[in-house]
C-alpha positions as CSV (number, residue, x, y, z in Angstrom):
1,M,25.8,18.6,6.4
2,T,27.8,18.4,3.5
3,R,26.6,19.0,-0.4
4,N,25.7,15.5,-1.0
5,Q,24.6,14.4,2.6
6,N,21.7,17.5,1.9
7,I,20.5,15.7,-1.5
8,R,21.1,12.0,-0.4
9,Q,18.8,13.3,2.6
10,E,16.1,14.6,-0.3
11,I,16.7,11.4,-2.3
12,R,15.5,8.9,0.6
13,H,12.0,12.0,1.1
14,Q,11.4,11.9,-2.3
15,L,11.7,7.9,-2.5
16,A,9.5,7.6,0.5
17,V,6.6,10.7,-1.4
18,Q,6.8,8.2,-4.2
19,N,6.3,5.3,-2.5
20,H,3.2,6.8,-0.9
21,L,2.0,7.9,-3.9
22,G,2.3,5.2,-5.9
23,A,0.0,2.9,-3.6
24,C,-2.3,5.4,-3.1
25,T,-6.4,3.2,-4.0
26,T,-7.8,5.6,-6.9
27,T,-11.1,3.9,-5.0
28,G,-13.8,5.9,-4.3
29,K,-11.6,9.4,-6.1
30,S,-13.6,11.5,-9.1
31,D,-10.9,12.4,-11.7
32,K,-9.6,15.4,-10.7
33,E,-8.1,14.0,-7.5
34,I,-6.7,10.3,-9.1
35,A,-5.3,13.9,-12.1
36,H,-3.9,16.1,-9.0
37,I,-2.4,12.3,-7.0
38,D,-1.0,11.4,-11.0
39,E,0.6,14.7,-11.1
40,R,2.0,14.8,-7.7
41,F,3.4,11.2,-8.0
42,F,4.8,12.0,-11.1
43,L,6.7,15.3,-10.4
44,A,8.5,13.0,-7.6
45,C,9.6,10.8,-10.3
46,E,10.8,14.2,-12.0
47,K,12.3,15.4,-9.1
48,L,13.8,11.7,-7.9
49,E,16.0,11.7,-11.0
50,A,16.6,15.4,-10.9
51,L,18.2,14.5,-7.7
52,Q,19.8,11.6,-8.2
53,A,21.6,12.7,-11.4
54,G,22.8,15.6,-9.0
55,L,24.4,13.2,-6.8
56,K,26.5,11.8,-9.7
57,R,28.3,15.2,-11.2
58,S,29.2,15.5,-7.8
59,K,30.8,13.1,-7.2
60,K,32.8,12.7,-10.1
């Protein structure tokens, strides 16, 4: 696989992670569990942005 293909594959994976974590229900979860879900969601968002920026840079 080329570098761009690897980045695109990782972007698809991060989108799936982000969608899953964004759809998680917090009903019945402790504050600590909710904080963990939030942290993972925002880390996935940051990673997705970084991957998309890297893909954009590699296309130039």
